[in-house]
All heavy atoms as an XYZ file, in Angstrom:
916
protein
N     122.020     95.959     73.974
C     121.205     96.794     74.801
C     121.447     98.249     74.420
O     122.542     98.760     74.517
C     121.563     96.534     76.261
C     120.740     97.294     77.230
S     121.148     96.737     78.886
C     119.528     96.405     79.434
N     120.417     98.931     73.996
C     120.541    100.283     73.504
C     120.217    101.275     74.600
O     119.160    101.229     75.200
C     119.596    100.459     72.320
C     119.853    101.747     71.579
O     120.359    102.696     72.151
N     119.509    101.769     70.320
N     121.119    102.198     74.874
C     120.920    103.183     75.919
C     120.346    104.494     75.426
O     120.253    105.452     76.159
N     119.955    104.581     74.191
C     119.392    105.813     73.649
C     119.543    105.831     72.149
O     119.903    104.844     71.523
N     119.307    106.978     71.561
C     119.325    107.056     70.108
C     120.726    106.903     69.530
O     120.874    106.522     68.377
C     118.724    108.396     69.643
O     119.454    109.462     70.243
C     117.258    108.486     70.017
N     121.760    107.178     70.307
C     123.109    107.032     69.766
C     123.695    105.640     70.006
O     124.819    105.374     69.615
C     124.041    108.116     70.321
C     124.295    107.978     71.802
O     123.786    107.074     72.463
N     125.090    108.884     72.344
N     122.952    104.771     70.673
C     123.404    103.403     70.866
C     124.407    103.228     71.987
O     125.066    102.208     72.069
N     124.551    104.200     72.850
C     125.480    104.101     73.963
C     124.784    103.461     75.158
O     123.720    103.900     75.572
C     125.993    105.503     74.365
O     126.606    106.111     73.241
C     126.983    105.411     75.506
N     125.392    102.433     75.707
C     124.828    101.791     76.894
C     125.212    102.606     78.132
O     126.120    103.448     78.086
C     125.359    100.360     77.067
O     126.767    100.417     77.332
C     125.058     99.501     75.853
N     124.541    102.340     79.223
C     124.879    103.001     80.484
C     126.328    102.703     80.847
O     127.073    103.596     81.254
C     123.930    102.541     81.596
C     124.235    103.083     82.990
C     124.129    104.609     83.032
C     123.307    102.448     84.012
N     126.721    101.455     80.712
C     128.095    101.076     81.058
C     129.115    101.838     80.210
O     130.121    102.337     80.728
C     128.281     99.571     80.882
C     129.612     99.074     81.374
C     129.709     97.552     81.373
O     128.879     96.884     80.729
O     130.625     97.053     82.024
N     128.856    101.958     78.910
C     129.760    102.696     78.036
C     129.810    104.176     78.416
O     130.888    104.780     78.471
C     129.326    102.553     76.577
C     129.508    101.171     76.017
C     128.788    100.994     74.686
O     127.813    101.681     74.390
N     129.265    100.048     73.886
N     128.644    104.751     78.686
C     128.581    106.164     79.052
C     129.363    106.424     80.340
O     130.144    107.382     80.419
C     127.128    106.616     79.211
C     127.005    108.012     79.720
N     127.238    109.118     78.930
C     126.717    108.485     80.962
C     127.090    110.210     79.652
N     126.765    109.852     80.892
N     129.156    105.587     81.352
C     129.852    105.778     82.624
C     131.359    105.579     82.469
O     132.143    106.298     83.099
C     129.291    104.838     83.686
C     127.881    105.182     84.172
C     127.346    104.078     85.077
C     127.847    106.534     84.859
N     131.761    104.636     81.642
C     133.198    104.426     81.406
C     133.808    105.653     80.739
O     134.890    106.121     81.136
C     133.416    103.187     80.551
N     133.114    106.210     79.753
C     133.615    107.417     79.082
C     133.672    108.591     80.059
O     134.634    109.356     80.070
C     132.728    107.769     77.892
C     132.834    106.798     76.750
C     131.753    107.013     75.692
O     130.897    107.877     75.822
N     131.794    106.189     74.646
N     132.638    108.726     80.880
C     132.588    109.803     81.876
C     133.744    109.674     82.861
O     134.398    110.665     83.193
C     131.234    109.749     82.581
C     131.086    110.694     83.720
C     130.872    112.039     83.654
C     131.137    110.365     85.109
N     130.781    112.563     84.928
C     130.944    111.559     85.838
C     131.312    109.170     85.810
C     130.923    111.588     87.219
C     131.297    109.201     87.187
C     131.108    110.404     87.880
N     134.008    108.462     83.328
C     135.096    108.233     84.285
C     136.457    108.505     83.653
O     137.352    109.046     84.303
C     135.022    106.813     84.828
N     136.606    108.168     82.390
C     137.887    108.365     81.701
C     138.208    109.838     81.473
O     139.367    110.206     81.311
C     137.882    107.637     80.351
C     137.958    106.139     80.477
C     137.764    105.427     79.145
O     137.605    106.102     78.104
O     137.751    104.188     79.147
N     137.204    110.692     81.482
C     137.409    112.126     81.240
C     138.062    112.825     82.425
O     138.592    113.924     82.279
C     136.077    112.812     80.921
C     135.478    112.386     79.617
C     134.060    112.910     79.438
O     133.494    113.517     80.343
N     133.497    112.672     78.279
N     138.025    112.216     83.580
C     138.563    112.845     84.793
C     140.073    112.676     84.858
O     140.635    111.728     84.323
C     137.916    112.229     86.022
N     140.694    113.618     85.516
C     142.140    113.537     85.738
C     142.430    113.777     87.215
O     141.595    114.305     87.952
C     142.890    114.599     84.901
O     142.398    115.888     85.269
C     142.709    114.371     83.418
N     143.576    113.389     87.633
C     144.002    113.635     89.003
C     143.160    112.897     90.019
O     142.742    111.752     89.809
N     142.884    113.570     91.122
C     142.195    112.917     92.232
C     140.739    112.582     91.918
O     140.168    111.681     92.524
C     142.269    113.795     93.482
O     141.607    115.020     93.248
N     140.140    113.285     90.974
C     138.736    112.988     90.661
C     138.575    111.734     89.807
O     137.480    111.190     89.727
C     138.049    114.166     89.940
O     138.733    114.424     88.716
C     138.020    115.405     90.810
N     139.643    111.270     89.195
C     139.550    110.090     88.334
C     139.094    108.863     89.117
O     138.175    108.157     88.702
C     140.884    109.821     87.644
N     139.704    108.612     90.268
C     139.338    107.456     91.075
C     137.922    107.607     91.616
O     137.162    106.642     91.672
C     140.331    107.251     92.220
C     140.099    106.015     93.086
C     140.058    104.746     92.230
C     141.160    105.901     94.150
N     137.555    108.821     91.999
C     136.198    109.059     92.483
C     135.169    108.730     91.408
O     134.143    108.112     91.686
C     136.034    110.519     92.931
C     136.839    110.860     94.155
C     136.858    112.364     94.409
O     136.447    113.160     93.581
N     137.360    112.741     95.575
N     135.435    109.149     90.196
C     134.505    108.861     89.096
C     134.408    107.370     88.808
O     133.341    106.860     88.514
C     134.899    109.623     87.835
C     134.519    111.067     87.874
C     134.639    111.690     86.511
N     134.231    113.077     86.518
C     133.958    113.763     85.426
N     134.054    113.189     84.240
N     133.594    115.018     85.501
N     135.517    106.664     88.904
C     135.502    105.217     88.700
C     134.630    104.557     89.768
O     133.816    103.672     89.468
C     136.934    104.638     88.706
C     136.919    103.121     88.778
C     137.697    105.110     87.472
N     134.755    105.010     91.006
C     133.949    104.452     92.093
C     132.459    104.763     91.909
O     131.607    103.904     92.117
C     134.434    104.980     93.442
C     135.775    104.393     93.866
O     136.278    103.479     93.163
O     136.317    104.850     94.890
N     132.160    105.981     91.510
C     130.759    106.352     91.266
C     130.196    105.527     90.114
O     129.068    105.003     90.200
C     130.622    107.869     90.987
C     129.235    108.209     90.461
C     130.939    108.674     92.243
N     130.957    105.364     89.058
C     130.494    104.580     87.911
C     130.236    103.128     88.314
O     129.205    102.545     87.937
C     131.524    104.646     86.779
N     131.126    102.544     89.095
C     130.949    101.156     89.541
C     129.708    101.027     90.422
O     128.951    100.048     90.320
C     132.191    100.684     90.298
N     129.480    102.016     91.270
C     128.322    101.982     92.156
C     127.028    102.136     91.361
O     126.047    101.421     91.612
C     128.445    103.074     93.233
O     129.651    102.836     93.966
C     127.258    103.056     94.178
N     127.017    103.031     90.393
C     125.824    103.191     89.557
C     125.533    101.926     88.752
O     124.365    101.551     88.588
C     125.977    104.397     88.627
C     125.884    105.757     89.308
C     126.220    106.877     88.335
C     124.509    105.957     89.919
N     126.563    101.260     88.287
C     126.355    100.006     87.558
C     125.803     98.926     88.488
O     124.938     98.141     88.101
C     127.653     99.537     86.897
C     128.030    100.334     85.650
S     126.718    100.409     84.389
C     126.460     98.686     84.031
N     126.286     98.873     89.724
C     125.767     97.904     90.691
C     124.298     98.185     90.987
O     123.471     97.263     91.020
C     126.598     97.957     91.978
N     123.951     99.460     91.181
C     122.557     99.821     91.422
C     121.684     99.514     90.209
O     120.560     99.026     90.355
C     122.452    101.303     91.792
C     122.918    101.667     93.196
C     123.055    103.181     93.337
C     121.971    101.109     94.239
N     122.194     99.781     89.025
C     121.431     99.498     87.801
C     121.153     97.999     87.670
O     120.053     97.591     87.287
C     122.183    100.015     86.577
N     122.139     97.182     88.005
C     121.929     95.732     87.956
C     120.866     95.288     88.947
O     120.000     94.470     88.641
N     120.911     95.844     90.153
C     119.891     95.532     91.150
C     118.517     95.994     90.709
O     117.526     95.277     90.857
N     118.446     97.184     90.149
C     117.164     97.710     89.662
C     116.612     96.865     88.522
O     115.398     96.666     88.418
C     117.316     99.159     89.222
S     117.573    100.278     90.613
N     117.484     96.347     87.698
C     117.044     95.456     86.609
C     116.406     94.197     87.204
O     115.360     93.735     86.748
C     118.239     95.114     85.712
C     117.877     94.388     84.456
C     119.041     94.221     83.465
N     120.383     94.237     84.022
C     121.227     95.280     83.946
N     120.858     96.382     83.356
N     122.427     95.190     84.467
N     117.009     93.643     88.259
C     116.434     92.459     88.905
C     115.088     92.787     89.561
O     114.153     91.980     89.505
C     117.424     91.880     89.920
C     118.608     91.183     89.225
C     119.503     90.429     90.183
N     120.276     91.279     91.084
C     121.359     91.973     90.736
N     121.798     91.925     89.494
N     122.002     92.701     91.628
N     114.974     93.957     90.165
C     113.699     94.376     90.748
C     112.645     94.510     89.659
O     111.506     94.057     89.815
C     113.862     95.695     91.533
C     114.750     95.473     92.763
C     112.492     96.258     91.936
C     115.230     96.758     93.424
N     113.005     95.108     88.540
C     112.082     95.268     87.415
C     111.602     93.919     86.887
O     110.415     93.740     86.581
C     112.761     96.062     86.299
O     111.933     96.149     85.174
N     112.520     92.970     86.794
C     112.146     91.630     86.338
C     111.160     90.982     87.299
O     110.203     90.333     86.884
C     113.398     90.762     86.178
C     114.281     91.191     85.021
C     115.673     90.579     85.054
O     116.015     89.850     86.026
O     116.441     90.833     84.109
N     111.386     91.160     88.591
C     110.491     90.607     89.600
C     109.101     91.235     89.486
O     108.083     90.543     89.501
C     111.079     90.861     90.993
C     110.291     90.334     92.178
C     110.255     88.810     92.164
C     110.904     90.838     93.472
N     109.046     92.539     89.353
C     107.773     93.244     89.235
C     107.035     92.825     87.971
O     105.810     92.704     87.965
C     107.999     94.767     89.265
C     108.473     95.191     90.658
C     106.735     95.527     88.877
C     108.990     96.611     90.727
N     107.779     92.566     86.903
C     107.141     92.244     85.622
C     106.366     90.932     85.643
O     105.466     90.746     84.828
C     108.186     92.205     84.502
O     109.009     91.063     84.618
N     106.668     90.040     86.571
C     105.919     88.782     86.641
C     104.688     88.908     87.524
O     103.896     87.970     87.634
C     106.800     87.585     87.077
C     107.903     87.334     86.080
C     107.338     87.769     88.470
N     104.529     90.074     88.142
C     103.318     90.367     88.907
C     103.046     89.366     90.010
O     103.930     88.967     90.756
N     101.799     88.930     90.083
C     101.353     88.048     91.167
C     102.074     86.697     91.152
O     102.102     86.015     92.178
C      99.853     87.844     91.080
N     102.656     86.333     90.031
C     103.402     85.066     89.978
C     104.628     85.100     90.894
O     105.145     84.055     91.274
C     103.839     84.759     88.543
C     102.701     84.478     87.563
C     103.249     84.324     86.149
C     101.922     83.243     87.980
N     105.078     86.309     91.252
C     106.227     86.453     92.153
C     105.813     86.353     93.620
O     106.652     86.422     94.503
C     106.919     87.787     91.900
N     104.516     86.204     93.867
C     104.027     86.100     95.244
C     103.279     87.351     95.656
O     102.990     88.219     94.849
N     103.011     87.452     96.912
C     102.241     88.569     97.459
C     103.166     89.735     97.784
O     103.436     90.018     98.950
C     101.481     88.121     98.707
O     100.759     89.201     99.243
N     103.649     90.403     96.756
C     104.609     91.489     96.952
C     103.962     92.742     97.524
O     104.643     93.621     98.017
C     105.310     91.816     95.633
C     106.139     90.668     95.048
C     106.713     91.066     93.702
C     107.239     90.259     96.007
N     102.633     92.818     97.465
C     101.932     93.966     98.011
C     101.528     93.786     99.457
O     100.945     94.681    100.059
N     101.829     92.621    100.035
C     101.473     92.368    101.427
C     102.199     93.300    102.374
O     103.332     93.699    102.131
N     101.554     93.657    103.455
C     102.133     94.557    104.446
C     103.102     93.803    105.347
O     102.805     92.724    105.831
C     101.020     95.191    105.304
O     100.129     95.884    104.422
C     101.587     96.151    106.321
N     104.289     94.397    105.563
C     105.301     93.816    106.444
C     105.381     94.529    107.773
O     105.829     93.998    108.757
C     106.682     93.911    105.793
C     107.009     92.906    104.736
C     107.216     91.511    105.247
N     108.415     91.090    105.892
C     109.583     90.831    105.351
N     109.788     91.038    104.088
N     110.569     90.374    106.069
N     105.029     95.795    107.814
C     105.152     96.592    109.026
C     105.141     98.053    108.670
O     104.514     98.456    107.694
N     105.869     98.850    109.452
C     105.969    100.279    109.196
C     107.421    100.707    109.177
O     108.265    100.123    109.841
C     105.224    101.079    110.273
C     103.726    101.006    110.152
C     103.031    102.006    111.061
O     103.719    102.817    111.702
O     101.799    101.961    111.112
N     107.709    101.749    108.380
C     109.026    102.378    108.358
C     109.145    103.246    109.594
O     108.162    103.552    110.251
C     109.167    103.318    107.147
C     108.974    102.677    105.837
N     110.015    102.279    105.070
C     107.866    102.383    105.134
C     109.550    101.763    103.941
N     108.246    101.822    103.967
N     110.331    103.715    109.851
C     110.530    104.657    110.938
C     109.735    105.937    110.741
O     109.357    106.606    111.687
N     109.464    106.286    109.473
C     108.728    107.519    109.176
C     107.220    107.329    109.295
O     106.462    108.254    109.080
C     109.078    107.989    107.770
N     106.770    106.102    109.602
C     105.347    105.845    109.772
C     104.648    105.331    108.535
O     103.450    105.068    108.560
N     105.371    105.201    107.418
C     104.788    104.649    106.201
C     104.625    103.145    106.335
O     105.396    102.481    107.024
C     105.688    104.918    104.982
C     105.834    106.387    104.672
O     104.903    107.147    104.987
O     106.877    106.762    104.109
N     103.647    102.603    105.637
C     103.466    101.155    105.615
C     104.560    100.528    104.762
O     104.832    100.972    103.656
C     102.080    100.795    105.043
O     101.085    101.411    105.844
C     101.869     99.304    105.028
N     105.177     99.493    105.280
C     106.229     98.784    104.564
C     105.607     97.565    103.892
O     104.980     96.737    104.541
C     107.322     98.358    105.534
C     108.530     97.743    104.872
C     109.578     97.361    105.902
O     109.258     96.745    106.909
N     110.810     97.737    105.648
N     105.788     97.476    102.579
C     105.258     96.357    101.801
C     106.342     95.289    101.615
O     107.536     95.548    101.742
C     104.784     96.839    100.418
C     103.731     97.916    100.444
C     102.402     97.341    100.808
C     101.320     98.398    100.645
N     100.011     97.866    100.682
N     105.895     94.097    101.280
C     106.818     92.990    101.024
C     107.830     93.369     99.950
O     109.022     93.089    100.080
C     106.030     91.749    100.613
C     106.884     90.532    100.332
C     107.556     89.972    101.580
O     107.056     90.175    102.700
O     108.595     89.306    101.419
N     107.371     94.015     98.877
C     108.273     94.378     97.791
C     109.312     95.413     98.236
O     110.418     95.424     97.716
C     107.504     94.879     96.569
C     108.319     95.125     95.308
C     109.135     93.900     94.908
C     107.424     95.557     94.164
N     108.974     96.272     99.189
C     109.972     97.202     99.736
C     111.156     96.428    100.304
O     112.316     96.744    100.047
C     109.365     98.047    100.872
C     108.379     99.094    100.397
O     108.651     99.748     99.386
O     107.352     99.259    101.078
N     110.847     95.410    101.086
C     111.887     94.606    101.738
C     112.654     93.791    100.703
O     113.887     93.712    100.751
C     111.273     93.696    102.819
C     112.326     92.788    103.436
C     110.590     94.536    103.890
N     111.947     93.210     99.751
C     112.599     92.415     98.700
C     113.535     93.303     97.880
O     114.672     92.907     97.578
C     111.551     91.713     97.807
C     112.189     91.100     96.585
C     110.795     90.666     98.609
N     113.084     94.508     97.522
C     113.927     95.426     96.757
C     115.191     95.779     97.545
O     116.293     95.806     96.988
C     113.145     96.683     96.399
N     115.029     96.028     98.828
C     116.181     96.306     99.679
C     117.130     95.105     99.696
O     118.353     95.256     99.608
C     115.719     96.647    101.092
C     116.824     97.222    101.927
O     117.186     98.377    101.782
N     117.378     96.402    102.809
N     116.567     93.912     99.798
C     117.374     92.684     99.844
C     118.068     92.401     98.514
O     119.048     91.659     98.477
C     116.509     91.494    100.245
C     116.055     91.560    101.696
O     116.592     92.389    102.461
O     115.139     90.799    102.057
N     117.586     92.975     97.437
C     118.250     92.841     96.133
C     119.381     93.860     96.009
O     120.468     93.542     95.516
C     117.232     92.993     94.981
C     116.316     91.765     94.936
C     117.940     93.210     93.646
C     115.150     91.885     93.970
N     119.134     95.084     96.461
C     120.137     96.134     96.297
C     121.312     96.000     97.263
O     122.438     96.362     96.921
C     119.490     97.511     96.449
C     118.524     97.890     95.329
C     117.914     99.253     95.591
C     119.215     97.867     93.974
N     121.076     95.450     98.434
C     122.161     95.297     99.403
C     123.320     94.459     98.848
O     124.463     94.925     98.834
C     121.635     94.724    100.719
C     122.675     94.416    101.793
C     123.459     95.667    102.177
C     122.015     93.813    103.010
N     123.088     93.238     98.354
C     124.230     92.484     97.810
C     124.821     93.119     96.552
O     126.012     92.966     96.283
C     123.662     91.092     97.527
C     122.194     91.217     97.585
C     121.866     92.433     98.381
N     123.994     93.848     95.796
C     124.531     94.545     94.621
C     125.556     95.581     95.065
O     126.623     95.716     94.457
C     123.401     95.199     93.831
N     125.255     96.299     96.141
C     126.182     97.316     96.638
C     127.414     96.717     97.299
O     128.445     97.379     97.405
C     125.460     98.265     97.598
C     124.478     99.214     96.921
C     123.676     99.990     97.958
C     125.196    100.167     95.973
N     127.321     95.468     97.720
C     128.503     94.791     98.267
C     129.575     94.604     97.200
O     130.749     94.431     97.515
C     128.121     93.437     98.867
C     127.439     93.487    100.221
C     126.856     92.118    100.583
C     128.406     93.965    101.292
N     129.164     94.635     95.935
C     130.098     94.474     94.820
C     130.706     95.806     94.386
O     131.501     95.844     93.453
C     129.368     93.834     93.629
C     128.755     92.480     93.940
C     129.798     91.443     94.328
O     130.878     91.425     93.718
O     129.522     90.660     95.252
N     130.297     96.893     95.029
C     130.761     98.225     94.654
C     131.610     98.814     95.786
O     131.588     98.310     96.907
C     129.546     99.121     94.379
N     132.339     99.892     95.504
C     133.183    100.517     96.526
C     132.370    101.398     97.479
O     132.574    102.602     97.585
C     134.179    101.330     95.701
C     133.426    101.680     94.459
C     132.539    100.493     94.186
N     131.428    100.783     98.182
C     130.522    101.502     99.072
C     130.878    101.154    100.514
O     130.828     99.990    100.903
C     129.046    101.144     98.765
C     128.109    101.798     99.756
C     128.697    101.544     97.331
N     131.204    102.170    101.286
C     131.588    101.961    102.680
C     130.379    101.605    103.539
O     130.459    100.743    104.405
C     132.267    103.206    103.233
N     129.243    102.268    103.284
C     128.043    102.007    104.075
C     126.807    102.383    103.276
O     126.864    103.202    102.361
C     128.074    102.789    105.381
N     125.701    101.772    103.664
C     124.427    102.021    103.008
C     123.382    102.361    104.061
O     123.298    101.702    105.096
C     123.982    100.770    102.256
C     122.598    100.861    101.650
S     122.097     99.293    100.894
C     120.754     98.832    101.986
N     122.600    103.388    103.793
C     121.429    103.713    104.606
C     120.221    103.514    103.702
O     120.248    103.861    102.524
C     121.494    105.150    105.104
N     119.179    102.921    104.254
C     117.996    102.625    103.459
C     116.747    102.962    104.249
O     116.706    102.790    105.474
C     117.976    101.133    103.103
O     116.738    100.764    102.534
N     115.725    103.413    103.544
C     114.445    103.674    104.184
C     113.891    102.409    104.835
O     113.122    102.466    105.775
C     113.444    104.217    103.164
C     112.114    104.575    103.783
C     111.101    105.076    102.791
O     111.103    104.630    101.632
O     110.276    105.912    103.190
N     114.307    101.267    104.352
C     113.794     99.991    104.851
C     114.532     99.477    106.079
O     114.164     98.459    106.638
C     113.845     98.934    103.748
C     113.186     99.340    102.446
C     111.789     99.918    102.624
O     111.026     99.439    103.480
O     111.454    100.870    101.898
N     115.591    100.154    106.480
C     116.409     99.699    107.610
C     116.377    100.712    108.740
O     116.304    101.922    108.497
C     117.854     99.492    107.159
C     118.062     98.509    106.008
C     119.508     98.564    105.538
C     117.678     97.101    106.440
N     116.456    100.225    109.957
C     116.469    101.109    111.118
C     117.800    101.835    111.275
O     117.855    102.947    111.793
C     116.171    100.319    112.390
C     114.744     99.802    112.422
O     113.855    100.440    111.830
O     114.523     98.742    113.039
N     118.887    101.189    110.862
C     120.218    101.785    110.967
C     120.973    101.551    109.664
O     120.597    100.702    108.854
C     121.029    101.164    112.124
O     121.212     99.765    111.862
C     120.328    101.348    113.463
N     122.053    102.289    109.495
C     122.888    102.075    108.312
C     123.663    100.766    108.467
O     123.804    100.242    109.576
C     123.851    103.244    108.112
O     124.702    103.360    109.218
N     124.155    100.268    107.348
C     124.913     99.011    107.337
C     126.307     99.282    106.775
O     126.435     99.878    105.697
C     124.216     97.951    106.457
C     122.867     97.576    107.028
C     125.091     96.722    106.298
C     122.112     96.574    106.174
N     127.326     98.859    107.490
C     128.694     98.944    106.987
C     128.873     97.871    105.921
O     128.475     96.724    106.120
C     129.691     98.748    108.122
N     129.458     98.245    104.791
C     129.661     97.285    103.706
C     131.151     97.027    103.467
O     131.661     95.992    103.833
C     128.985     97.785    102.418
C     127.474     98.009    102.493
C     126.943     98.544    101.178
C     126.756     96.733    102.880
N     131.845     97.973    102.855
C     133.247     97.808    102.502
C     134.059     98.850    103.260
O     133.972    100.043    102.952
C     133.400     97.988    100.987
C     134.840     97.906    100.508
O     135.760     97.739    101.333
O     135.043     98.015     99.286
N     134.832     98.403    104.230
C     135.629     99.326    105.032
C     136.562    100.195    104.212
O     136.903    101.297    104.612
N     136.960     99.706    103.053
C     137.831    100.482    102.169
C     137.072    101.261    101.122
O     137.670    101.941    100.294
N     135.747    101.174    101.163
C     134.933    101.872    100.167
C     135.012    103.376    100.326
O     135.241    103.895    101.419
N     134.814    104.072     99.224
C     134.940    105.526     99.233
C     133.603    106.258     99.226
O     133.565    107.475     99.305
C     135.755    105.971     98.013
O     135.064    105.610     96.825
N     132.506    105.523     99.112
C     131.193    106.157     98.979
C     130.230    105.714    100.073
O     130.348    104.617    100.609
C     130.577    105.803     97.618
C     131.371    106.216     96.385
C     130.731    105.645     95.127
C     131.476    107.719     96.289
N     129.277    106.591    100.354
C     128.144    106.275    101.211
C     126.910    106.369    100.331
O     126.779    107.299     99.542
C     128.040    107.270    102.369
C     129.253    107.370    103.279
C     129.060    108.507    104.280
C     129.477    106.060    104.006
N     126.002    105.420    100.458
C     124.797    105.409     99.633
C     123.581    105.426    100.541
O     123.482    104.629    101.463
C     124.762    104.156     98.716
C     123.440    104.060     97.981
C     125.923    104.182     97.735
N     122.664    106.351    100.255
C     121.384    106.427    100.960
C     120.292    106.214     99.923
O     120.258    106.916     98.900
C     121.219    107.773    101.650
N     119.413    105.220    100.156
C     118.426    104.880     99.140
C     117.030    104.666     99.730
O     116.872    104.363    100.900
C     118.826    103.596     98.369
C     118.998    102.418     99.331
C     120.062    103.811     97.533
C     119.224    101.085     98.659
N     116.070    104.827     98.863
C     114.714    104.339     99.063
C     114.586    103.286     97.967
O     114.371    103.625     96.801
C     113.694    105.463     98.887
C     112.261    104.986     99.007
O     112.041    103.771     99.208
O     111.349    105.825     98.887
N     114.768    102.014     98.292
C     114.869    100.973     97.265
C     113.691    100.894     96.298
O     113.858    100.516     95.152
C     114.982     99.680     98.064
C     115.480    100.098     99.389
C     114.925    101.460     99.626
N     112.512    101.258     96.778
C     111.342    101.193     95.897
C     110.374    102.288     96.305
O     109.804    102.244     97.388
C     110.657     99.830     96.006
C     109.502     99.646     95.049
C     110.019     99.370     93.647
C     108.598     98.538     95.503
N     110.205    103.266     95.444
C     109.283    104.353     95.735
C     107.927    104.020     95.133
O     107.850    103.502     94.024
C     109.823    105.662     95.154
C     109.081    106.870     95.662
O     108.648    106.855     96.834
O     108.930    107.832     94.896
N     106.879    104.292     95.866
C     105.535    104.068     95.344
C     104.986    102.693     95.606
O     104.066    102.242     94.918
N     105.499    102.003     96.604
C     105.037    100.630     96.856
C     103.568    100.573     97.250
O     102.942     99.527     97.128
C     105.895     99.952     97.917
O     105.803    100.642     99.140
N     103.004    101.692     97.684
C     101.574    101.693     98.009
C     100.730    101.480     96.750
O      99.542    101.163     96.844
C     101.179    102.999     98.698
O     101.428    104.098     97.844
N     101.355    101.605     95.585
C     100.643    101.407     94.310
C     100.715     99.977     93.783
O     100.187     99.697     92.713
C     101.204    102.351     93.242
C     100.973    103.795     93.567
O     100.000    104.149     94.220
N     101.879    104.651     93.124
N     101.359     99.080     94.504
C     101.588     97.727     94.005
C     100.281     97.040     93.610
O     100.172     96.473     92.528
C     102.343     96.867     95.039
C     103.756     97.371     95.212
C     102.352     95.387     94.630
C     104.504     96.761     96.377
N      99.296     97.086     94.476
C      98.053     96.359     94.217
C      97.070     97.124     93.337
O      95.994     96.599     93.037
C      97.369     96.002     95.546
C      98.182     94.979     96.336
O      98.874     94.163     95.691
O      98.130     95.019     97.579
N      97.421     98.325     92.905
C      96.502     99.108     92.083
C      96.895     99.148     90.616
O      96.271     99.830     89.815
C      96.381    100.553     92.624
O      97.687    101.146     92.628
C      95.791    100.567     94.019
N      97.957     98.460     90.252
C      98.419     98.345     88.873
C      98.774     99.694     88.253
O      98.468     99.965     87.102
C      97.374     97.608     88.008
C      98.002     97.065     86.744
O      99.190     96.765     86.703
N      97.200     96.941     85.694
N      99.413    100.557     89.037
C      99.949    101.805     88.514
C     101.442    101.829     88.813
O     101.975    100.947     89.462
C      99.242    103.056     89.090
C      97.793    103.113     88.662
C      99.335    103.107     90.599
N     102.116    102.844     88.329
C     103.568    102.907     88.425
C     104.080    102.829     89.849
O     103.540    103.444     90.751
C     104.078    104.215     87.795
O     103.760    104.248     86.436
N     105.160    102.052     90.005
C     105.874    101.993     91.273
C     107.324    102.309     90.999
O     107.800    102.167     89.918
C     105.739    100.632     91.991
C     106.099     99.476     91.065
C     104.346    100.454     92.515
C     106.119     98.142     91.759
């Protein structure tokens, strides 16, 4: 898997970035790198789901509304349901999501808080443009 013209993968880049830190920031960088890798894995699964289009089901169907008044699509909820277990594998104390009414406690010993919009542009699902 090529991460750019120099052949560095995301995992390699984050490992090198984390190794550059010293002292108290070293552990923080390791936690951030692990969390970014967990999110990247979840995003890869979301991308795979989107790539099969209608074969994955009615992902553009309306589920309800967000707290902000936006229409919530099926794929919004599915994306959230993919990223939540991914973050359970990372040092994340809690997660807040546009798709949830309240934040969720994950790892009591985690050092990070994550706030996400699991899928931006879901209103474009049925129009075959970027999401």
